[in-house]
N, CA, C and O atoms as a GROMACS GRO file, in nm:
protein
  376
    1MET      N    1   9.412   4.907  18.187
    1MET     CA    2   9.419   4.976  18.246
    1MET      C    3   9.558   4.951  18.374
    1MET      O    4   9.639   5.034  18.416
    2ASP      N    5   9.540   4.794  18.413
    2ASP     CA    6   9.632   4.728  18.515
    2ASP      C    7   9.722   4.810  18.488
    2ASP      O    8   9.737   4.916  18.549
    3LYS      N    9   9.819   4.757  18.356
    3LYS     CA   10   9.939   4.805  18.275
    3LYS      C   11   9.976   4.918  18.336
    3LYS      O   12  10.061   4.915  18.425
    4MET      N   13   9.927   5.014  18.301
    4MET     CA   14   9.913   5.175  18.268
    4MET      C   15   9.916   5.169  18.416
    4MET      O   16  10.032   5.194  18.448
    5LYS      N   17   9.845   5.149  18.518
    5LYS     CA   18   9.837   5.194  18.684
    5LYS      C   19   9.984   5.096  18.713
    5LYS      O   20  10.061   5.159  18.786
    6HIS      N   21  10.031   4.978  18.677
    6HIS     CA   22  10.182   4.983  18.702
    6HIS      C   23  10.257   5.055  18.697
    6HIS      O   24  10.316   5.096  18.797
    7ILE      N   25  10.287   5.106  18.541
    7ILE     CA   26  10.376   5.157  18.485
    7ILE      C   27  10.349   5.350  18.608
    7ILE      O   28  10.439   5.403  18.673
    8VAL      N   29  10.267   5.378  18.602
    8VAL     CA   30  10.242   5.478  18.693
    8VAL      C   31  10.320   5.460  18.846
    8VAL      O   32  10.426   5.500  18.893
    9GLU      N   33  10.218   5.385  18.890
    9GLU     CA   34  10.285   5.357  19.028
    9GLU      C   35  10.451   5.352  19.037
    9GLU      O   36  10.523   5.428  19.100
   10GLU      N   37  10.494   5.228  18.947
   10GLU     CA   38  10.662   5.230  18.937
   10GLU      C   39  10.738   5.315  18.946
   10GLU      O   40  10.842   5.325  19.012
   11TYR      N   41  10.659   5.416  18.839
   11TYR     CA   42  10.733   5.581  18.805
   11TYR      C   43  10.770   5.647  18.936
   11TYR      O   44  10.884   5.681  18.966
   12PHE      N   45  10.613   5.668  19.048
   12PHE     CA   46  10.604   5.700  19.129
   12PHE      C   47  10.670   5.662  19.257
   12PHE      O   48  10.686   5.727  19.360
   13PHE      N   49  10.705   5.532  19.223
   13PHE     CA   50  10.810   5.491  19.363
   13PHE      C   51  10.936   5.519  19.348
   13PHE      O   52  11.015   5.548  19.438
   14ARG      N   53  10.964   5.508  19.210
   14ARG     CA   54  11.134   5.554  19.130
   14ARG      C   55  11.162   5.667  19.196
   14ARG      O   56  11.256   5.680  19.273
   15SER      N   57  11.060   5.772  19.161
   15SER     CA   58  11.057   5.899  19.223
   15SER      C   59  11.096   5.982  19.357
   15SER      O   60  11.137   6.093  19.393
   16LEU      N   61  11.047   5.818  19.425
   16LEU     CA   62  11.045   5.834  19.556
   16LEU      C   63  11.216   5.805  19.615
   16LEU      O   64  11.274   5.870  19.701
   17ILE      N   65  11.269   5.687  19.535
   17ILE     CA   66  11.379   5.638  19.629
   17ILE      C   67  11.490   5.734  19.583
   17ILE      O   68  11.594   5.748  19.648
   18SER      N   69  11.465   5.801  19.470
   18SER     CA   70  11.560   5.926  19.418
   18SER      C   71  11.546   6.045  19.496
   18SER      O   72  11.589   6.150  19.449
   19LEU      N   73  11.498   6.046  19.594
   19LEU     CA   74  11.500   6.159  19.683
   19LEU      C   75  11.632   6.165  19.767
   19LEU      O   76  11.634   6.098  19.870
   20GLU      N   77  11.720   6.224  19.740
   20GLU     CA   78  11.845   6.196  19.830
   20GLU      C   79  11.836   6.273  19.978
   20GLU      O   80  11.931   6.236  20.046
   21ASN      N   81  11.747   6.374  20.052
   21ASN     CA   82  11.745   6.403  20.166
   21ASN      C   83  11.615   6.472  20.215
   21ASN      O   84  11.539   6.538  20.143
   22GLU      N   85  11.601   6.450  20.334
   22GLU     CA   86  11.471   6.544  20.380
   22GLU      C   87  11.454   6.680  20.282
   22GLU      O   88  11.382   6.675  20.182
   23GLU      N   89  11.513   6.779  20.313
   23GLU     CA   90  11.449   6.873  20.214
   23GLU      C   91  11.399   6.855  20.069
   23GLU      O   92  11.314   6.938  20.036
   24GLU      N   93  11.430   6.772  19.984
   24GLU     CA   94  11.384   6.709  19.909
   24GLU      C   95  11.266   6.652  19.898
   24GLU      O   96  11.180   6.675  19.813
   25ALA      N   97  11.260   6.560  20.004
   25ALA     CA   98  11.136   6.508  20.012
   25ALA      C   99  11.077   6.570  20.087
   25ALA      O  100  11.016   6.497  20.165
   26GLU      N  101  11.061   6.691  20.108
   26GLU     CA  102  10.962   6.763  20.217
   26GLU      C  103  10.907   6.863  20.036
   26GLU      O  104  10.793   6.862  19.990
   27THR      N  105  11.028   6.935  19.975
   27THR     CA  106  10.987   7.004  19.851
   27THR      C  107  10.863   6.864  19.716
   27THR      O  108  10.770   6.889  19.640
   28PHE      N  109  10.940   6.724  19.755
   28PHE     CA  110  10.847   6.637  19.684
   28PHE      C  111  10.715   6.688  19.716
   28PHE      O  112  10.638   6.755  19.647
   29PHE      N  113  10.701   6.640  19.847
   29PHE     CA  114  10.521   6.635  19.870
   29PHE      C  115  10.466   6.786  19.882
   29PHE      O  116  10.347   6.815  19.866
   30ARG      N  117  10.550   6.864  19.908
   30ARG     CA  118  10.465   6.983  19.921
   30ARG      C  119  10.431   7.044  19.776
   30ARG      O  120  10.354   7.140  19.761
   31ILE      N  121  10.480   6.996  19.697
   31ILE     CA  122  10.467   7.003  19.539
   31ILE      C  123  10.335   6.940  19.455
   31ILE      O  124  10.252   6.991  19.379
   32PHE      N  125  10.361   6.788  19.515
   32PHE     CA  126  10.284   6.701  19.489
   32PHE      C  127  10.140   6.660  19.533
   32PHE      O  128  10.044   6.614  19.472
   33CYS      N  129  10.164   6.696  19.667
   33CYS     CA  130  10.005   6.675  19.744
   33CYS      C  131   9.967   6.795  19.840
   33CYS      O  132  10.040   6.892  19.862
   34THR      N  133   9.836   6.772  19.895
   34THR     CA  134   9.786   6.863  19.969
   34THR      C  135   9.868   6.842  20.096
   34THR      O  136   9.930   6.740  20.128
   35ASP      N  137   9.858   6.948  20.158
   35ASP     CA  138   9.898   6.933  20.299
   35ASP      C  139   9.846   6.836  20.358
   35ASP      O  140   9.920   6.752  20.409
   36LYS      N  141   9.690   6.825  20.366
   36LYS     CA  142   9.602   6.725  20.411
   36LYS      C  143   9.665   6.615  20.378
   36LYS      O  144   9.712   6.568  20.482
   37GLU      N  145   9.700   6.526  20.259
   37GLU     CA  146   9.729   6.420  20.210
   37GLU      C  147   9.866   6.381  20.267
   37GLU      O  148   9.899   6.263  20.283
   38THR      N  149   9.949   6.494  20.300
   38THR     CA  150  10.109   6.463  20.344
   38THR      C  151  10.083   6.441  20.517
   38THR      O  152  10.156   6.375  20.591
   39GLN      N  153   9.989   6.497  20.549
   39GLN     CA  154   9.945   6.516  20.749
   39GLN      C  155   9.920   6.361  20.755
   39GLN      O  156   9.976   6.285  20.834
   40LEU      N  157   9.812   6.317  20.644
   40LEU     CA  158   9.781   6.159  20.696
   40LEU      C  159   9.875   6.094  20.650
   40LEU      O  160   9.909   6.007  20.731
   41ILE      N  161   9.936   6.094  20.560
   41ILE     CA  162  10.048   5.963  20.546
   41ILE      C  163  10.113   6.028  20.692
   41ILE      O  164  10.061   5.964  20.784
   42ALA      N  165  10.194   6.117  20.738
   42ALA     CA  166  10.268   6.141  20.853
   42ALA      C  167  10.231   6.097  20.974
   42ALA      O  168  10.310   6.058  21.060
   43GLN      N  169  10.061   6.103  20.990
   43GLN     CA  170  10.006   6.048  21.078
   43GLN      C  171  10.056   5.926  21.120
   43GLN      O  172  10.121   5.889  21.217
   44ARG      N  173   9.981   5.838  20.963
   44ARG     CA  174   9.959   5.727  21.005
   44ARG      C  175  10.120   5.675  21.037
   44ARG      O  176  10.134   5.595  21.130
   45LEU      N  177  10.226   5.713  20.972
   45LEU     CA  178  10.354   5.687  21.038
   45LEU      C  179  10.383   5.724  21.143
   45LEU      O  180  10.489   5.671  21.178
   46TYR      N  181  10.336   5.802  21.229
   46TYR     CA  182  10.366   5.801  21.381
   46TYR      C  183  10.292   5.724  21.465
   46TYR      O  184  10.326   5.676  21.573
   47VAL      N  185  10.150   5.713  21.389
   47VAL     CA  186  10.044   5.602  21.500
   47VAL      C  187  10.151   5.472  21.484
   47VAL      O  188  10.167   5.409  21.589
   48ALA      N  189  10.216   5.432  21.384
   48ALA     CA  190  10.256   5.281  21.379
   48ALA      C  191  10.427   5.296  21.456
   48ALA      O  192  10.494   5.197  21.484
   49LYS      N  193  10.467   5.422  21.477
   49LYS     CA  194  10.580   5.437  21.578
   49LYS      C  195  10.525   5.375  21.711
   49LYS      O  196  10.555   5.273  21.773
   50LEU      N  197  10.408   5.502  21.739
   50LEU     CA  198  10.325   5.474  21.858
   50LEU      C  199  10.288   5.358  21.929
   50LEU      O  200  10.282   5.338  22.050
   51LEU      N  201  10.260   5.270  21.816
   51LEU     CA  202  10.182   5.132  21.819
   51LEU      C  203  10.334   5.038  21.878
   51LEU      O  204  10.344   4.976  21.984
   52SER      N  205  10.433   5.055  21.777
   52SER     CA  206  10.536   4.972  21.841
   52SER      C  207  10.615   5.016  21.949
   52SER      O  208  10.722   4.955  21.947
   53GLU      N  209  10.608   5.077  22.020
   53GLU     CA  210  10.596   5.127  22.155
   53GLU      C  211  10.537   5.095  22.231
   53GLU      O  212  10.569   5.122  22.347
   54ASN      N  213  10.418   5.019  22.198
   54ASN     CA  214  10.321   4.948  22.285
   54ASN      C  215  10.235   5.097  22.315
   54ASN      O  216  10.210   5.064  22.431
   55LYS      N  217  10.200   5.171  22.309
   55LYS     CA  218  10.122   5.273  22.354
   55LYS      C  219   9.972   5.205  22.300
   55LYS      O  220   9.958   5.129  22.204
   56VAL      N  221   9.853   5.265  22.404
   56VAL     CA  222   9.764   5.184  22.399
   56VAL      C  223   9.656   5.332  22.272
   56VAL      O  224   9.702   5.432  22.217
   57TYR      N  225   9.559   5.296  22.272
   57TYR     CA  226   9.510   5.334  22.139
   57TYR      C  227   9.441   5.509  22.192
   57TYR      O  228   9.457   5.619  22.139
   58SER      N  229   9.372   5.472  22.305
   58SER     CA  230   9.369   5.624  22.348
   58SER      C  231   9.438   5.732  22.333
   58SER      O  232   9.413   5.843  22.287
   59GLU      N  233   9.547   5.670  22.389
   59GLU     CA  234   9.663   5.772  22.432
   59GLU      C  235   9.755   5.817  22.253
   59GLU      O  236   9.831   5.913  22.247
   60ILE      N  237   9.728   5.732  22.134
   60ILE     CA  238   9.790   5.721  22.031
   60ILE      C  239   9.678   5.835  21.964
   60ILE      O  240   9.713   5.933  21.899
   61VAL      N  241   9.550   5.801  21.992
   61VAL     CA  242   9.441   5.921  21.952
   61VAL      C  243   9.457   6.053  21.970
   61VAL      O  244   9.441   6.144  21.889
   62ASN      N  245   9.495   6.056  22.108
   62ASN     CA  246   9.509   6.222  22.189
   62ASN      C  247   9.635   6.243  22.154
   62ASN      O  248   9.656   6.365  22.163
   63LYS      N  249   9.706   6.202  22.129
   63LYS     CA  250   9.815   6.250  22.084
   63LYS      C  251   9.854   6.292  21.939
   63LYS      O  252   9.930   6.384  21.911
   64THR      N  253   9.789   6.211  21.850
   64THR     CA  254   9.798   6.234  21.721
   64THR      C  255   9.646   6.296  21.610
   64THR      O  256   9.632   6.347  21.500
   65GLY      N  257   9.575   6.258  21.706
   65GLY     CA  258   9.461   6.331  21.685
   65GLY      C  259   9.414   6.212  21.532
   65GLY      O  260   9.377   6.263  21.426
   66ALA      N  261   9.422   6.094  21.545
   66ALA     CA  262   9.407   5.990  21.432
   66ALA      C  263   9.270   5.908  21.526
   66ALA      O  264   9.260   5.889  21.647
   67SER      N  265   9.159   5.868  21.387
   67SER     CA  266   9.090   5.820  21.492
   67SER      C  267   9.083   5.654  21.489
   67SER      O  268   9.120   5.585  21.394
   68SER      N  269   9.045   5.619  21.579
   68SER     CA  270   9.064   5.469  21.644
   68SER      C  271   9.054   5.366  21.508
   68SER      O  272   9.100   5.253  21.494
   69ALA      N  273   8.984   5.441  21.426
   69ALA     CA  274   8.969   5.330  21.306
   69ALA      C  275   9.087   5.340  21.176
   69ALA      O  276   9.071   5.286  21.066
   70THR      N  277   9.212   5.425  21.218
   70THR     CA  278   9.272   5.460  21.181
   70THR      C  279   9.383   5.388  21.246
   70THR      O  280   9.454   5.299  21.200
   71VAL      N  281   9.385   5.434  21.342
   71VAL     CA  282   9.472   5.307  21.446
   71VAL      C  283   9.438   5.189  21.424
   71VAL      O  284   9.541   5.125  21.404
   72SER      N  285   9.362   5.134  21.417
   72SER     CA  286   9.335   4.994  21.376
   72SER      C  287   9.360   4.956  21.245
   72SER      O  288   9.380   4.841  21.205
   73ARG      N  289   9.357   5.049  21.187
   73ARG     CA  290   9.451   5.020  21.026
   73ARG      C  291   9.570   4.986  21.038
   73ARG      O  292   9.624   4.886  20.989
   74VAL      N  293   9.625   5.081  21.113
   74VAL     CA  294   9.759   5.093  21.099
   74VAL      C  295   9.810   4.941  21.197
   74VAL      O  296   9.911   4.874  21.175
   75LYS      N  297   9.743   4.927  21.267
   75LYS     CA  298   9.793   4.788  21.364
   75LYS      C  299   9.788   4.695  21.265
   75LYS      O  300   9.897   4.652  21.227
   76ARG      N  301   9.661   4.641  21.200
   76ARG     CA  302   9.631   4.550  21.143
   76ARG      C  303   9.754   4.526  21.041
   76ARG      O  304   9.827   4.428  21.036
   77ALA      N  305   9.755   4.634  20.969
   77ALA     CA  306   9.880   4.648  20.860
   77ALA      C  307  10.026   4.604  20.922
   77ALA      O  308  10.103   4.523  20.872
   78MET      N  309  10.046   4.678  21.047
   78MET     CA  310  10.151   4.634  21.088
   78MET      C  311  10.194   4.460  21.151
   78MET      O  312  10.304   4.406  21.166
   79ASP      N  313  10.086   4.421  21.169
   79ASP     CA  314  10.010   4.284  21.187
   79ASP      C  315  10.056   4.162  21.125
   79ASP      O  316  10.110   4.059  21.165
   80ILE      N  317   9.997   4.230  20.961
   80ILE     CA  318  10.048   4.167  20.832
   80ILE      C  319  10.205   4.134  20.824
   80ILE      O  320  10.260   4.024  20.833
   81ASP      N  321  10.271   4.285  20.800
   81ASP     CA  322  10.410   4.244  20.771
   81ASP      C  323  10.482   4.324  20.903
   81ASP      O  324  10.530   4.437  20.902
   82ARG      N  325  10.475   4.254  20.989
   82ARG     CA  326  10.551   4.324  21.099
   82ARG      C  327  10.760   4.299  21.086
   82ARG      O  328  10.817   4.331  21.190
   83ASP      N  329  10.808   4.273  21.026
   83ASP     CA  330  10.926   4.268  20.981
   83ASP      C  331  10.957   4.407  20.896
   83ASP      O  332  11.043   4.490  20.926
   84TYR      N  333  10.899   4.411  20.824
   84TYR     CA  334  10.856   4.578  20.706
   84TYR      C  335  10.832   4.701  20.808
   84TYR      O  336  10.925   4.782  20.808
   85PHE      N  337  10.760   4.720  20.866
   85PHE     CA  338  10.758   4.799  21.017
   85PHE      C  339  10.861   4.774  21.091
   85PHE      O  340  10.946   4.862  21.079
   86ASP      N  341  10.886   4.703  21.151
   86ASP     CA  342  11.048   4.693  21.244
   86ASP      C  343  11.169   4.767  21.181
   86ASP      O  344  11.228   4.869  21.216
   87LYS      N  345  11.189   4.667  21.057
   87LYS     CA  346  11.307   4.758  20.922
   87LYS      C  347  11.266   4.893  20.953
   87LYS      O  348  11.327   4.960  21.036
   88LEU      N  349  11.167   4.937  20.891
   88LEU     CA  350  11.151   5.091  20.887
   88LEU      C  351  11.145   5.196  20.953
   88LEU      O  352  11.164   5.313  20.921
   89LEU      N  353  11.097   5.115  21.118
   89LEU     CA  354  11.088   5.216  21.223
   89LEU      C  355  11.224   5.187  21.289
   89LEU      O  356  11.256   5.264  21.380
   90GLY      N  357  11.313   5.084  21.254
   90GLY     CA  358  11.451   5.072  21.322
   90GLY      C  359  11.542   5.218  21.233
   90GLY      O  360  11.623   5.303  21.268
   91LYS      N  361  11.478   5.186  21.118
   91LYS     CA  362  11.543   5.321  21.001
   91LYS      C  363  11.553   5.449  21.084
   91LYS      O  364  11.653   5.514  21.114
   92LEU      N  365  11.440   5.466  21.110
   92LEU     CA  366  11.409   5.599  21.146
   92LEU      C  367  11.474   5.626  21.280
   92LEU      O  368  11.549   5.724  21.282
   93ASN      N  369  11.460   5.561  21.388
   93ASN     CA  370  11.460   5.561  21.538
   93ASN      C  371  11.619   5.489  21.526
   93ASN      O  372  11.654   5.420  21.622
   94GLY      N  373  11.706   5.506  21.419
   94GLY     CA  374  11.852   5.468  21.471
   94GLY      C  375  11.916   5.568  21.454
   94GLY      O  376  12.035   5.570  21.485
   0.00000   0.00000   0.00000
């Protein structure tokens, strides 16, 4: 099953990088994800943005509606791979 999981995930990630613009990305997620799934991904990304701006947890929770556990989870991920988040957020903010 691990091999199949890898094949399926690889196909998924290749599909993401094939998207050419925001409209295609929006359509992709509208078709393949529920509104809630898309909202959760978007929320976590915005939490990362706010954390990178050194906002405090309470402000992030109030602005995004994310739980403090979600903010902590994103913070841990950022601590593990700061370079990745700096690069990603730099692309989005630049």
